[in-house]
N, C-alpha and C positions, 0 to 999 in steps of 0.2 A: 552439165547442167541440165537440170530435169526438166520435164515436157509441162510448159505452161498450161494449166485445167482452168485456171481463175485469170477474170481481167476486168482491171482496177478503171474506174472512169470519177474526175472531180478536179478536185484544183487547178480546171482549164486543159488537163490533160487524157487521151486514153488510152486504154493497151488495142482498143478496137479500132477496127472502119466497118464503114457503109456494105464493103463489101465482104464482109464477114460472115453473112448471113448464115449459111451453112455450119458454121465453128460457134459463132453465138448465138444464132435464132435471129427471127427475126427483130424482136424487140431489146435485143441486146446490142445488135449493129446499129440499131438505130439510135438509142441512147447513147452508145459511144461516138455516131458522124454527129449529133446536135454537139456534143461535145465541143469536137474539133472543127466545130464551126462558130464556135465561140456563145452557143446562147447556155441561160443560165440552167443548169441542171443537178439537181443536191446527188452528191458522191452516193459510188456505190458499186456494184462486183458483178458481173455477169460469170455462171459457171458455164462451162463450153459443154457442148453436144457430146462431146468425146468423153465426156463421162458417164454418162448414162449407157453409151456404147461400151466402155471398160467394166461397167456397173453388171449387165448381161452375159457377157464376153469371158466375164472372169466368176464365174458362180454367185453373184449378188456381192461384190464387194468391191469397195472406194481404191482409186488409186491410192500409194505411201504416202505420196505427195501433198494427198488433198488437202489436209489437216491443215499443214502449216500455211498453205495458198490461202485458203479460206480465213485461220486468222490472221496473217499480213494484213489483208485485204479489209478485214475488219476493223484492226488498229489503223488504218490507212482512213477512212472513213469516219472513227470514231473522231480523231485527230482535224480533220477538214469539218466534218460538224458540231465540233465543242462538246461534244455527249458521250456516255458510255452504256456500251449494249449492256441489259440487264440492272442496271443501277437504279434505285429506288429514288433517289433526289435529282437526277438530269440522265435519265434515259433515252437511249437514241434508239427513235421510234425510228422501225423500217417496215417495208414492202414488199413482200415476195411474191412472184410474177412467175410463170409458168410460159414457157416457149419450144418453139420446135425451129426444127430446119425448115420445115414449111407452114404456111398458115393453113389453120385448120379449126376456122371460127366455131363454134360451139362445142367443140369437141375437148377441150379442155378445162 
């Protein structure tokens, strides 16, 4: 089995938890925890902090598994939200947020 780099949340379930801030960053871990608590959170996914580490450790390249994991997560979000990314008639509207293992207000 390949290493997990993408953590989905939606449909009342999350791959992550609040105690995974080092892996998911503060925003990602908190979104996962809100889903786990049953709060209404739109479907989405978090790319783990390990991808950034991998990128810098491997000459500015991404893990081979990342693209498939991203596409799989995007399909889940599309299904959950009833829209399609890039579709002119029914576009999936997304928000992209940066996050880090440690909170650094004003730095990103």
